C-alpha positions in Angstrom: 91.8 89.1 120.9 92.1 92.6 119.5 95.9 92.2 119.2 95.4 88.9 117.3 93.0 90.6 114.8 95.4 93.5 114.4 98.2 91.1 113.6 96.0 89.1 111.1 95.0 92.4 109.4 98.6 93.5 109.3 99.9 90.2 107.9 97.0 90.2 105.4 97.8 93.7 104.4 101.5 92.8 103.8 100.5 89.7 101.8 98.1 91.8 99.7 100.6 94.6 99.2 103.3 92.0 98.3 101.0 90.3 95.8 100.2 93.7 94.3 103.9 94.5 94.0 104.5 91.0 92.4 101.7 91.5 89.9 103.0 95.0 89.0 106.5 93.6 88.7 105.2 90.7 86.6 103.2 93.2 84.6 106.2 95.3 83.9 108.2 92.1 83.0 105.4 91.0 80.7 105.4 94.4 79.0 109.1 94.2 78.6 108.7 90.8 77.0 105.9 92.0 74.7 108.0 95.0 73.7 110.9 92.6 72.9 108.7 90.4 70.8 107.3 93.4 69.0 110.8 94.7 68.3 111.9 91.4 66.9 108.9 91.0 64.5 109.6 92.3 61.0 107.8 95.4 60.1 107.3 95.9 56.3 110.8 95.7 54.8 111.6 92.1 55.6 108.2 90.7 54.6 108.3 92.8 51.4 111.6 91.2 50.5 109.9 87.8 50.7 106.9 89.2 48.8 109.3 90.4 46.0 111.1 87.1 45.7 107.8 85.1 45.6 106.3 87.6 43.1 109.3 87.1 40.8 109.2 83.3 41.2 105.5 83.2 40.4 106.1 84.6 36.9 108.5 81.8 36.0 106.3 79.2 37.5 103.3 80.3 35.4 105.5 80.6 32.3 106.8 77.1 32.9 103.3 75.6 33.4 103.8 75.0 37.1 100.5 76.6 38.1 100.5 75.0 41.5 103.8 76.7 42.2 102.5 80.0 41.0 99.5 79.7 43.2 101.7 78.6 46.2 103.9 81.6 45.7 100.9 83.9 45.7 99.5 82.3 48.8 102.7 82.6 50.8 103.5 86.0 49.4 100.3 87.2 51.1 101.0 85.3 54.3 104.5 86.8 54.5 102.8 90.1 55.3 101.0 88.7 58.4 103.5 90.3 60.9 102.5 93.7 59.6 99.0 93.2 61.1 100.7 93.6 64.5 103.8 95.7 63.7 102.3 98.1 61.2 98.5 98.1 61.9 98.0 101.4 60.1 99.8 100.3 56.9 98.6 96.7 56.8 95.2 97.6 55.3 97.1 99.0 52.3 98.6 95.6 51.7 95.3 93.8 52.2 93.6 96.2 49.8 96.3 95.7 47.2 96.3 91.9 47.5 92.5 91.6 47.5 92.1 94.3 44.9 94.8 95.0 42.4 96.4 91.5 42.7 93.1 89.6 42.5 93.3 89.5 38.7 96.7 87.8 38.9 95.2 85.2 41.2 92.2 84.7 38.8 94.6 84.2 35.9 96.6 81.6 37.9 93.4 79.7 38.9 92.3 79.8 35.2 95.8 78.7 34.1 95.7 81.5 31.5 99.2 82.6 30.7 98.3 85.5 28.4 96.0 87.1 31.0 98.5 86.3 33.8 101.3 88.1 31.9 99.1 91.1 31.3 97.9 91.3 34.9 101.4 90.7 36.3 102.7 93.7 34.4 99.8 95.8 35.6 100.6 94.8 39.2 104.2 95.9 38.7 103.0 99.3 37.8 100.6 99.3 40.8 103.5 98.3 43.1 105.6 101.2 41.8 102.8 103.7 42.2 102.2 102.5 45.7 105.9 102.7 46.6 106.1 106.2 45.2 102.9 107.3 47.1 104.3 106.0 50.4 107.6 107.9 49.9 109.5 104.9 48.7 109.8 105.8 45.0 113.4 104.7 45.1 112.1 101.1 45.3 111.0 100.3 41.7 109.9 96.8 40.9 110.9 95.2 37.6 110.5 91.7 36.2 113.7 89.8 36.6 115.3 87.9 33.7 115.6 84.8 35.9 113.7 83.7 39.1 114.9 84.9 42.5 115.2 81.3 43.7 117.3 79.1 41.3 116.7 76.0 43.3 113.1 75.3 42.2 111.9 73.5 39.1 109.6 76.0 37.4 108.8 73.9 34.4 107.1 71.1 36.3 103.6 70.7 34.9 101.0 71.1 37.6 97.5 72.5 38.1 96.7 75.5 40.2 94.3 73.5 42.3 97.1 71.1 43.3 98.1 73.4 46.2 97.1 71.9 49.5 94.7 74.1 51.4 
């Protein structure tokens, strides 16, 4: 009886030890996968490229009376920065503060479909972007308003209302 109990304890110990090793191996594999995903997610540069294009397109949409497109560009300009919540958690609050603060006047002008105010606030945002870039050590990235939209494949002069954008 004693030998049988000893064998059961030994087998149980091996099973527990094996399970523990599997869990650690799986944990290491899981961490490798997480690190791989984190490495593949864009940090700030890639989303900012999309932000820049959408920002430029927004101007031409507003100027063309396509307020829904201007609103859409703003909405997805903001969403483009979502990966930075994970990949740049210390820097992401700077974006959030910019979009909810400095950029809010642009969004209000879009919602009001007020081109004069939009142009004024859009120009103010360009200055704010350039100040931020300089403050973060990226003064060599200077935003300017383009002479034409970044994406030529969109109809900017399609009449629409800002409220036409699906939620």
